[in-house]
C-alpha positions as CSV (number, residue, x, y, z in Angstrom):
1,M,-43.9,-19.1,-39.1
2,D,-42.2,-22.4,-40.1
3,P,-39.1,-22.6,-37.9
4,L,-37.0,-23.5,-41.0
5,V,-37.8,-20.1,-42.5
6,L,-36.5,-18.4,-39.3
7,V,-33.3,-20.6,-39.4
8,L,-32.8,-19.5,-43.0
9,I,-33.2,-15.8,-42.0
10,V,-30.6,-16.2,-39.2
11,A,-28.3,-18.0,-41.6
12,G,-28.7,-15.2,-44.2
13,V,-27.7,-12.6,-41.5
14,A,-24.7,-14.8,-40.6
15,C,-23.6,-14.9,-44.2
16,A,-23.9,-11.2,-44.7
17,F,-22.0,-10.5,-41.4
18,C,-19.2,-12.9,-42.3
19,W,-18.7,-11.5,-45.8
20,I,-18.9,-7.8,-44.9
21,A,-16.6,-8.4,-41.9
22,S,-14.1,-10.2,-44.0
23,L,-14.0,-7.3,-46.5
24,I,-13.5,-4.7,-43.8
25,T,-11.0,-6.6,-41.7
26,K,-9.2,-8.5,-44.5
27,D,-9.7,-11.5,-42.2
28,T,-11.6,-14.5,-43.7
29,S,-12.0,-16.5,-40.4
30,W,-15.4,-15.1,-39.3
31,V,-17.2,-18.2,-40.3
32,D,-14.8,-20.1,-38.0
33,R,-15.8,-17.9,-35.1
34,L,-19.5,-18.6,-35.7
35,W,-19.0,-22.3,-36.5
36,S,-19.5,-23.6,-33.0
37,I,-22.4,-21.2,-32.2
38,V,-25.0,-20.9,-35.0
39,P,-25.7,-24.7,-35.2
40,F,-27.0,-25.0,-31.7
41,V,-29.0,-21.7,-32.2
42,Y,-30.7,-23.3,-35.2
43,V,-31.5,-26.5,-33.2
44,W,-32.9,-24.5,-30.4
45,I,-35.2,-22.7,-32.9
46,F,-36.6,-26.1,-33.9
47,A,-36.9,-27.2,-30.3
48,I,-38.7,-24.0,-29.1
49,A,-41.0,-24.2,-32.2
50,G,-41.9,-27.8,-31.3
51,T,-42.5,-26.9,-27.6
52,L,-44.8,-23.9,-28.6
53,A,-46.7,-26.2,-31.0
54,G,-47.7,-28.3,-28.0
55,V,-46.3,-31.6,-29.3
56,D,-44.0,-34.0,-27.5
57,A,-40.7,-32.1,-27.8
58,T,-38.5,-34.4,-25.7
59,R,-36.5,-35.5,-28.7
60,L,-36.0,-31.9,-29.9
61,I,-34.9,-30.7,-26.4
62,V,-32.4,-33.6,-26.2
63,M,-31.1,-32.7,-29.7
64,A,-30.8,-29.0,-28.7
65,V,-28.9,-29.9,-25.5
66,L,-26.5,-32.2,-27.4
67,A,-25.8,-29.5,-30.0
68,T,-25.2,-27.0,-27.2
69,L,-22.7,-29.4,-25.5
70,W,-21.0,-29.8,-28.9
71,G,-20.9,-26.0,-29.3
72,A,-19.6,-25.3,-25.8
73,R,-16.7,-27.8,-26.2
74,L,-15.7,-26.5,-29.6
75,T,-16.0,-22.9,-28.6
76,F,-13.8,-23.5,-25.6
77,N,-11.1,-25.3,-27.7
78,F,-11.3,-22.6,-30.4
79,A,-11.0,-19.8,-27.8
80,R,-8.0,-21.2,-26.0
81,K,-6.1,-21.5,-29.3
82,G,-6.7,-17.8,-29.9
83,G,-9.5,-18.1,-32.4
84,Y,-11.4,-15.0,-31.1
85,T,-8.3,-12.8,-30.9
86,G,-8.2,-11.9,-34.6
87,M,-6.0,-14.9,-35.6
88,E,-6.9,-16.0,-39.1
89,D,-6.8,-19.7,-40.1
90,Y,-3.3,-20.3,-41.5
91,R,-4.7,-22.3,-44.4
92,W,-6.5,-19.2,-45.8
93,A,-3.2,-17.3,-45.9
94,I,-1.6,-20.0,-47.9
95,L,-4.5,-20.1,-50.4
96,R,-4.5,-16.3,-50.6
97,A,-0.8,-16.4,-51.6
98,R,-1.6,-19.0,-54.4
99,M,-4.5,-17.1,-55.9
100,K,-5.0,-13.8,-57.6
101,P,-6.9,-11.3,-55.4
102,W,-10.1,-11.6,-57.4
103,Q,-9.9,-15.4,-57.3
104,F,-9.5,-15.5,-53.6
105,Q,-12.5,-13.1,-53.1
106,L,-14.7,-15.4,-55.2
107,F,-13.4,-18.3,-53.1
108,N,-14.1,-16.3,-49.9
109,L,-17.7,-15.5,-50.9
110,F,-18.8,-18.8,-52.5
111,F,-16.9,-21.3,-50.4
112,I,-15.8,-19.8,-47.1
113,V,-19.0,-17.7,-46.5
114,L,-21.9,-19.2,-48.5
115,Y,-21.0,-22.9,-48.7
116,Q,-19.8,-23.3,-45.1
117,N,-22.8,-21.3,-43.6
118,A,-25.1,-23.4,-45.8
119,L,-23.4,-26.5,-44.4
120,L,-24.0,-25.3,-40.8
121,V,-27.7,-25.2,-41.6
122,L,-27.7,-28.6,-43.3
123,I,-26.1,-30.5,-40.4
124,T,-28.9,-29.3,-38.1
125,L,-31.8,-30.2,-40.3
126,P,-32.4,-33.7,-38.7
127,A,-33.9,-31.5,-35.9
128,Y,-36.4,-30.2,-38.5
129,I,-37.3,-33.8,-39.3
130,A,-37.8,-34.4,-35.6
131,Y,-40.0,-31.2,-35.5
132,L,-42.1,-32.5,-38.5
133,H,-42.5,-36.0,-37.0
134,P,-42.9,-35.6,-33.2
135,A,-43.0,-39.3,-32.3
136,V,-42.4,-40.3,-28.7
137,F,-38.8,-40.4,-27.5
138,N,-37.7,-44.0,-27.5
139,G,-34.8,-46.3,-26.7
140,W,-33.1,-45.7,-30.0
141,D,-33.1,-42.0,-29.3
142,A,-31.4,-42.6,-25.9
143,A,-28.8,-45.0,-27.4
144,F,-27.9,-42.5,-30.2
145,A,-27.8,-39.6,-27.6
146,A,-25.4,-41.7,-25.5
147,L,-23.3,-42.4,-28.5
148,F,-23.2,-38.7,-29.4
149,V,-21.9,-37.9,-25.9
150,A,-19.3,-40.7,-26.2
151,F,-18.0,-39.2,-29.4
152,L,-18.0,-35.7,-27.8
153,I,-15.8,-37.1,-25.0
154,G,-13.5,-38.7,-27.6
155,E,-13.1,-35.4,-29.4
156,F,-12.4,-33.6,-26.1
157,I,-9.6,-36.1,-25.3
158,A,-8.1,-35.8,-28.8
159,D,-8.1,-32.0,-28.6
160,Q,-6.6,-32.0,-25.1
161,Q,-3.8,-34.4,-26.2
162,Q,-3.1,-32.0,-29.1
163,W,-3.2,-29.0,-26.8
164,D,-0.8,-30.6,-24.3
165,F,1.6,-31.5,-27.1
166,H,1.7,-28.0,-28.5
167,R,2.3,-26.6,-25.1
168,A,5.2,-29.0,-24.6
169,K,6.5,-28.1,-28.1
170,K,6.4,-24.4,-27.2
171,A,8.2,-25.0,-23.9
172,A,10.8,-27.0,-25.8
173,G,11.6,-23.9,-28.0
174,G,9.2,-24.6,-30.8
175,H,10.4,-28.1,-31.8
176,L,9.6,-31.5,-30.4
177,E,10.4,-34.6,-32.3
178,P,9.0,-35.7,-34.7
179,G,7.3,-32.2,-34.9
180,F,3.7,-33.5,-34.7
181,L,1.7,-35.6,-32.3
182,T,1.8,-39.4,-32.7
183,T,0.8,-40.7,-29.2
184,G,-2.5,-41.3,-27.4
185,L,-5.5,-41.3,-29.8
186,W,-3.1,-39.9,-32.5
187,R,-1.3,-43.2,-32.6
188,F,-4.5,-44.8,-34.1
189,S,-5.6,-41.9,-36.4
190,R,-3.8,-38.9,-37.9
191,H,-6.9,-36.9,-37.1
192,P,-9.0,-38.5,-34.3
193,N,-10.6,-35.2,-33.6
194,F,-11.9,-35.0,-37.1
195,F,-13.3,-38.6,-36.8
196,F,-15.2,-37.8,-33.6
197,E,-16.5,-34.5,-35.0
198,Q,-18.0,-36.1,-38.0
199,A,-19.3,-39.1,-36.0
200,Q,-21.3,-36.7,-33.8
201,W,-23.2,-35.3,-36.7
202,W,-23.9,-38.7,-38.2
203,T,-25.3,-39.7,-34.9
204,F,-27.3,-36.4,-34.8
205,Y,-28.7,-37.5,-38.2
206,A,-29.6,-40.9,-36.7
207,I,-31.7,-39.2,-34.0
208,G,-33.7,-37.3,-36.6
209,A,-34.1,-40.5,-38.7
210,T,-35.4,-42.3,-35.6
211,A,-38.2,-39.7,-35.3
212,A,-39.1,-40.3,-39.0
213,V,-39.1,-44.1,-38.6
214,A,-41.1,-44.0,-35.4
215,S,-43.7,-41.9,-37.3
216,G,-44.1,-44.8,-39.7
217,L,-42.0,-43.6,-42.7
218,G,-39.9,-46.8,-42.9
219,F,-36.5,-47.0,-44.5
220,W,-36.9,-44.7,-47.5
221,G,-37.8,-41.3,-46.2
222,G,-37.3,-42.4,-42.7
223,A,-34.0,-44.1,-41.8
224,F,-32.7,-42.8,-45.1
225,N,-34.0,-39.3,-45.6
226,W,-32.9,-36.1,-47.4
227,T,-31.3,-34.5,-44.3
228,I,-28.4,-37.0,-44.7
229,V,-26.9,-34.5,-47.1
230,G,-25.6,-32.4,-44.2
231,A,-23.6,-35.2,-42.6
232,F,-22.4,-36.4,-46.0
233,L,-21.2,-32.9,-47.1
234,L,-19.5,-32.4,-43.7
235,T,-17.5,-35.6,-44.3
236,V,-16.6,-34.4,-47.8
237,L,-15.5,-31.1,-46.4
238,F,-13.3,-32.7,-43.8
239,I,-11.7,-35.1,-46.3
240,G,-10.8,-32.2,-48.5
241,S,-9.6,-30.1,-45.6
242,T,-7.5,-33.0,-44.3
243,I,-5.8,-33.6,-47.6
244,F,-4.9,-29.9,-47.9
245,T,-3.7,-29.8,-44.2
246,E,-1.6,-32.9,-44.6
247,S,0.1,-31.5,-47.7
248,I,1.3,-28.6,-45.5
249,S,2.4,-31.0,-42.7
250,A,4.3,-33.2,-45.1
251,S,6.2,-30.2,-46.5
252,K,7.2,-29.1,-43.0
253,Y,8.0,-32.5,-41.4
254,P,10.1,-35.2,-43.2
255,A,8.8,-37.8,-40.8
256,Y,5.2,-37.2,-41.7
257,A,5.4,-39.5,-44.8
258,D,6.2,-42.4,-42.5
259,Y,3.4,-41.5,-40.1
260,K,1.0,-41.5,-43.1
261,R,2.1,-45.0,-44.1
262,T,1.6,-46.5,-40.7
263,T,-1.5,-44.6,-39.4
264,S,-5.0,-44.4,-40.5
265,M,-6.0,-40.9,-41.8
266,I,-9.3,-40.4,-40.0
267,V,-11.0,-43.6,-38.6
268,P,-9.0,-44.9,-35.6
269,L,-7.4,-48.2,-36.4
270,P,-4.5,-50.3,-35.1
271,P,-1.2,-48.9,-36.5
272,R,0.2,-50.8,-39.5
273,R,3.6,-52.3,-39.2
274,R,6.3,-50.6,-41.4
275,R,6.6,-53.5,-43.9
276,E,2.8,-53.8,-44.2
277,A,2.5,-50.1,-44.6
278,E,5.1,-50.0,-47.4
279,A,3.2,-52.8,-49.2
280,H,0.1,-50.7,-49.2
281,A,1.9,-47.4,-50.2
């Protein structure tokens, strides 16, 4: 069996579970609970298939290990914030209040369940490219793998800084000026964790592209191949999610508008001075 078929079967089961569970529990965060788990399962399916096929599966094993490290870190961070205790994403509650029940159920089925689960398949498909083109692991693979780990560490640091801030905020009685984190990595980006998250999957794509190029596919079909759609759609999702999240933050914290003027949204950059920021507002 083609490993992609098996991945699609597992993804179909995940979709059915998330949708049925959301209807039974009235909780639409089931995809969030699978988000950090099913991608590395998919990549391991490709890696095991490559190993059983008797080809050089070094690249696939490395990709599976990287995806597992990504999943372990994200699962840990999600769990300590209470993600597995039945807590629903606060953004879904806000959207539910803005929509009619039937509108939200359509949104739940087509976006939360189907689109997001499809995206989790798409971001792992560079491993399928590596399965189809089992070229020898090379220096580019090693460089991109090291870059993936660097981005992983960056995201861990950003999430830890956010965790420490919210613990301090809770200890201070629920309010700590200016109400949101502006120090550490958050001084250079309003969402450094989002930047590192997306960067990991662009790097993951680059490893798959390396396999295609090393197999002689060149730029078109090799360095630039159809699996780029996963990383691209993930970035689109994050941009949309960030805009929505920031609209909520801006309504809660008056100082957030100034933070937006002086600090890059996603890509870490030196903070703009107040006068320069106002000129670009």
